[in-house]
C-alpha positions in Angstrom: 204.2 -182.1 316.5 202.0 -179.1 316.8 201.5 -176.9 313.7 203.3 -173.7 313.9 200.9 -170.8 314.5 200.9 -168.2 311.9 202.0 -164.7 313.0 199.2 -162.4 313.9 198.6 -159.7 311.2 197.7 -156.3 312.5 195.1 -154.3 310.7 196.3 -151.3 308.7 195.7 -148.2 310.8 193.1 -145.8 309.6 195.4 -142.8 309.3 197.5 -144.7 306.7 194.5 -144.9 304.3 193.7 -141.2 305.0 197.3 -140.4 304.1 197.1 -142.5 300.9 193.9 -140.8 299.9 195.3 -137.3 300.5 198.5 -138.1 298.5 196.5 -139.5 295.6 194.2 -136.4 295.6 197.2 -134.1 295.6 198.9 -136.0 292.8 195.8 -135.8 290.7 195.4 -132.1 291.3 199.0 -131.6 290.3 198.7 -133.6 287.1 195.4 -131.9 286.1 196.1 -128.4 287.4 195.7 -126.8 284.0 192.3 -128.5 283.4 191.0 -128.0 287.0 191.4 -124.2 287.0 188.2 -123.5 285.1 186.5 -126.3 287.0 187.5 -124.6 290.3 186.0 -121.3 289.1 182.8 -123.1 288.1 182.5 -124.9 291.4 183.2 -121.6 293.3 180.4 -119.9 291.4 178.0 -122.8 292.1 179.0 -122.8 295.8 178.5 -119.1 296.3 175.2 -119.0 294.4 173.6 -122.2 295.9 172.2 -120.4 299.0 170.5 -117.8 296.7 169.0 -120.6 294.6 167.8 -122.4 297.7 166.2 -119.2 298.9 164.3 -118.7 295.6 163.3 -122.4 295.8 161.8 -121.8 299.2 159.6 -119.1 297.4 158.0 -121.9 295.2 160.3 -121.1 292.3 161.6 -124.0 290.3 165.3 -124.5 290.6 166.0 -124.2 286.9 164.1 -120.9 286.7 165.8 -119.7 289.9 169.2 -120.3 288.3 168.2 -118.4 285.1 166.9 -115.5 287.2 170.2 -115.2 289.1 172.4 -115.5 286.1 170.3 -112.9 284.2 170.5 -110.5 287.1 174.2 -111.1 287.5 175.0 -110.5 283.8 172.8 -107.4 283.8 174.6 -106.0 286.8 178.0 -106.6 285.2 176.8 -105.1 281.9 175.4 -102.0 283.7 178.7 -101.6 285.7 180.7 -101.9 282.4 178.5 -99.2 280.8 178.9 -96.9 283.7 182.7 -97.4 284.3 184.2 -98.4 281.0 183.6 -95.2 279.0 185.0 -93.0 281.7 188.0 -95.4 282.2 188.7 -95.4 278.4 188.5 -91.6 278.2 190.8 -91.2 281.2 193.2 -93.8 279.8 193.3 -92.0 276.4 193.9 -88.6 278.1 196.7 -90.1 280.1 198.3 -91.7 277.0 198.2 -88.4 275.1 199.7 -86.5 278.0 202.3 -89.1 279.0 205.1 -88.0 276.6 205.0 -84.4 277.7 204.6 -85.4 281.4 207.6 -87.7 281.1 209.7 -84.9 279.5 208.7 -82.6 282.4 209.6 -85.2 284.9 213.0 -85.8 283.3 213.6 -82.0 283.2 212.9 -81.7 286.9 215.1 -84.6 288.0 217.9 -84.0 285.5 219.9 -81.5 287.7 219.8 -83.9 290.6 220.9 -86.8 288.3 223.7 -84.8 286.8 224.8 -83.7 290.2 225.2 -87.4 291.2 227.0 -88.3 287.9 224.1 -90.2 286.3 223.9 -89.4 282.5 220.5 -88.7 281.2 219.7 -89.7 277.5 218.1 -87.0 275.4 216.6 -89.2 272.7 215.8 -92.8 271.9 219.1 -93.7 270.0 221.1 -92.3 272.8 219.2 -94.3 275.3 219.7 -97.5 273.3 223.4 -96.8 273.0 223.7 -96.1 276.7 221.9 -99.4 277.5 224.4 -101.2 275.3 222.2 -103.0 272.8 220.3 -102.5 269.6 216.6 -101.7 269.3 215.6 -105.3 268.3 217.5 -106.9 271.2 216.0 -104.3 273.6 212.5 -105.0 272.3 213.0 -108.8 272.6 214.2 -108.5 276.2 211.3 -106.2 277.1 208.8 -108.5 275.5 209.8 -111.7 277.4 208.2 -110.7 280.7 205.0 -109.7 278.8 204.9 -113.1 277.1 205.6 -114.8 280.5 202.8 -112.9 282.2 200.4 -113.7 279.3 201.2 -117.4 279.5 200.6 -117.3 283.3 197.3 -115.5 282.9 195.9 -117.5 280.0 197.0 -120.9 281.3 198.7 -124.0 280.0 197.6 -123.3 276.4 199.1 -119.8 276.3 196.6 -118.8 273.7 193.8 -116.2 273.7 191.5 -118.8 272.1 192.0 -121.1 275.1 191.2 -118.3 277.5 188.0 -117.4 275.6 186.9 -121.1 275.5 187.5 -121.3 279.3 185.5 -118.2 279.8 182.6 -119.8 278.0 183.0 -123.2 279.6 183.0 -121.8 283.2 179.5 -120.4 283.3 178.1 -123.4 281.4 179.7 -125.8 283.8 178.7 -123.7 286.8 175.1 -123.8 285.7 175.1 -127.6 285.6 176.9 -127.8 288.9 174.5 -125.4 290.5 171.5 -127.4 289.2 172.8 -130.6 290.7 174.5 -129.1 293.7 172.1 -130.3 296.4 171.8 -133.7 294.7 175.6 -134.1 294.7 175.8 -133.1 298.4 173.2 -135.7 299.3 174.9 -138.4 297.3 178.2 -137.8 299.1 176.5 -137.7 302.5 174.9 -141.1 301.8 178.4 -142.6 301.2 179.4 -141.8 304.8 179.1 -144.8 307.2 176.0 -144.4 309.5 178.0 -144.6 312.7 180.3 -141.7 311.6 177.6 -139.5 310.1 176.8 -137.3 313.2 180.5 -136.3 313.7 181.2 -136.0 310.0 178.0 -133.8 309.5 179.0 -131.6 312.3 182.6 -131.2 310.9 181.4 -130.4 307.4 178.8 -128.0 308.7 181.5 -126.0 310.5 183.7 -126.1 307.4 180.8 -125.0 305.2 179.9 -122.1 307.5 183.5 -120.9 307.9 184.4 -121.3 304.3 181.2 -119.7 302.9 181.5 -116.8 305.3 185.2 -116.3 304.5 184.9 -116.5 300.7 181.8 -114.3 300.5 183.3 -111.9 303.0 186.6 -111.7 301.1 184.9 -111.0 297.8 182.8 -108.3 299.5 185.9 -106.7 301.0 187.6 -106.8 297.6 184.7 -105.0 296.0 184.4 -102.4 298.8 188.2 -101.6 298.7 188.1 -101.2 294.9 185.3 -98.6 295.2 187.0 -96.9 298.2 190.4 -96.6 296.5 188.8 -95.4 293.2 186.7 -92.8 294.9 189.5 -91.5 297.2 192.0 -91.2 294.4 189.5 -89.6 292.1 188.7 -87.0 294.7 192.4 -86.0 295.0 192.9 -86.0 291.2 195.0 -89.2 290.7 195.1 -90.2 287.0 193.4 -93.6 286.3 191.9 -93.7 289.8 189.2 -96.2 288.8 191.7 -98.6 287.3 194.0 -98.3 290.3 191.1 -99.0 292.6 190.2 -102.1 290.5 193.7 -103.5 290.6 194.1 -102.8 294.3 190.7 -104.5 295.0 191.6 -107.6 292.9 194.9 -108.1 294.7 193.7 -107.3 298.2 193.1 -111.0 299.0 197.0 -111.2 299.2 198.1 -109.5 302.4 200.0 -106.2 301.9 200.1 -106.7 298.1 196.8 -104.9 297.3 197.6 -102.1 299.6 201.2 -101.8 298.3 199.9 -101.7 294.7 197.3 -99.1 295.6 200.0 -96.7 297.1 202.7 -97.4 294.5 200.4 -97.0 291.4 198.8 -93.8 292.8 202.2 -92.2 293.5 203.6 -93.2 290.1 200.6 -91.9 288.2 200.6 -88.7 290.2 204.3 -88.1 289.5 203.9 -88.9 285.8 200.8 -86.7 285.7 202.9 -83.7 286.7 201.4 -83.1 290.1 203.2 -81.1 292.8 204.4 -82.3 296.1 201.3 -81.0 297.9 199.1 -83.2 295.7 201.3 -86.3 296.6 200.6 -85.5 300.3 196.9 -85.6 299.5 197.4 -89.0 297.9 199.0 -90.3 301.1 196.1 -88.8 303.1 193.6 -90.6 300.8 195.5 -93.9 301.1 195.7 -93.6 304.9 192.0 -92.9 305.1 191.1 -96.0 303.1 193.5 -98.1 305.2 191.8 -96.9 308.4 188.4 -97.7 307.0 189.6 -101.1 306.0 191.2 -101.9 309.3 188.5 -100.6 311.7 185.3 -100.7 309.7 185.2 -102.8 306.6 187.1 -106.0 307.6 185.8 -106.3 311.2 182.2 -105.8 310.1 182.3 -107.9 306.9 184.7 -110.7 307.9 184.1 -110.8 311.6 186.4 -112.5 314.1 185.4 -116.1 313.8 186.8 -116.6 310.3 189.8 -114.3 310.4 193.1 -115.7 309.2 196.4 -114.2 310.1 198.4 -112.5 307.4 201.4 -114.7 307.9 199.2 -117.8 307.6 197.6 -116.5 304.3 201.0 -115.6 302.8 202.5 -119.0 303.7 199.5 -120.8 302.2 199.7 -118.7 299.0 203.5 -119.4 298.6 203.0 -123.1 299.2 200.0 -123.3 296.8 201.8 -121.4 294.1 205.0 -123.5 294.4 203.1 -126.8 294.3 200.2 -126.2 291.8 200.9 -122.9 290.1 197.9 -120.6 289.5 195.5 -123.2 290.7 197.4 -123.4 293.9 197.0 -119.7 294.4 193.2 -120.0 294.0 193.0 -123.0 296.4 195.4 -121.6 299.0 193.1 -119.3 301.0 190.0 -121.6 301.0 192.3 -124.5 302.0 193.8 -122.4 304.8 190.3 -121.6 306.1 189.4 -125.3 306.1 192.6 -126.2 307.9 191.8 -123.6 310.5 188.5 -125.3 311.3 190.2 -128.7 311.6 193.0 -127.3 313.8 190.5 -125.6 316.1 188.5 -128.8 316.5 191.6 -130.8 317.1 192.9 -128.4 319.7 189.4 -128.4 321.4 189.4 -132.2 321.4 192.9 -132.2 322.9 191.9 -129.8 325.7 189.1 -132.2 326.6 191.2 -135.3 326.5 192.7 -137.1 329.5 196.2 -136.3 328.2 195.6 -132.6 328.8 193.4 -132.7 331.9 195.4 -135.4 333.6 192.3 -137.4 334.5 192.7 -141.1 334.3 190.0 -143.1 332.5 188.0 -145.6 334.6 189.2 -149.1 334.2 187.1 -151.5 332.1 184.6 -153.6 333.9 185.7 -157.2 334.7 184.1 -160.0 332.9 181.7 -162.0 335.1 
């Protein structure tokens, strides 16, 4: 009696192991999202500064000394910027705070007839306002403080303490320095782990990702800085209060489509109204905003970002929403770079599909018969 042959076992497909690896990586990021946020900032700094360090190394400068030179120049530039901008911003903020009560009273006096005409009661003092709201002062203060505490917790991180934020601010540059010093060595180590037969295709893929990602991140940071300056200058020319701070906020949030531009317009109009400016001045605010938008759309973004690394606004918004939902603040930071990487992968996949026999309709030649 012949022995029963064992059933043939099929090898596990390669895509299964890739799916397992991606799932494990996503789970680790989710569990360690609070710890990985400063690590991400440190890696981003090292990634952005590595080309500059390599350039200085090509000039016969030791890598450690090149890193020190770049960090000293960066800290000096930030300190100079703070010395130039901070005093004027503080003076402007103090002037606005002193004039705010009278400006608010003037605004209420101007809109009170319209509110009274539509049956909306206007409180004349704080107790009347509290009574009209329907709560006592302590309850009102508690309700008003909750969003502030929530925003503080989101900004600071999982520790929700200022000490944790300060420690993270100190750790990030230190960790970035170590990463920057060993950056080329780490890249070489990872490259040596790739199988020899897969290295040419893998190197080409990662080269495309590195070019697209580096160009996109550096271009996006450049656009943010340019927009901050443009909004600040344009609003300062037309006399908007706190123009420099509005430009800074608009530039910081400009990586989110429509959010930075919306904040720039809303804050400028609100500050102008509270500053007691007339209707003609609001028109000039709109003109300044429109001029900055035209410069961004036709000059800044096309020349800085180019067409090869552009991402559609819908794709960026979707990536930001998914990242924020899955990983919180770390997901927001990772969303846009991940979208840029996925664009490279999708472009290469579509290019491979267009060259395949499935798309062209060409049949592959039959295999040669065995002699």
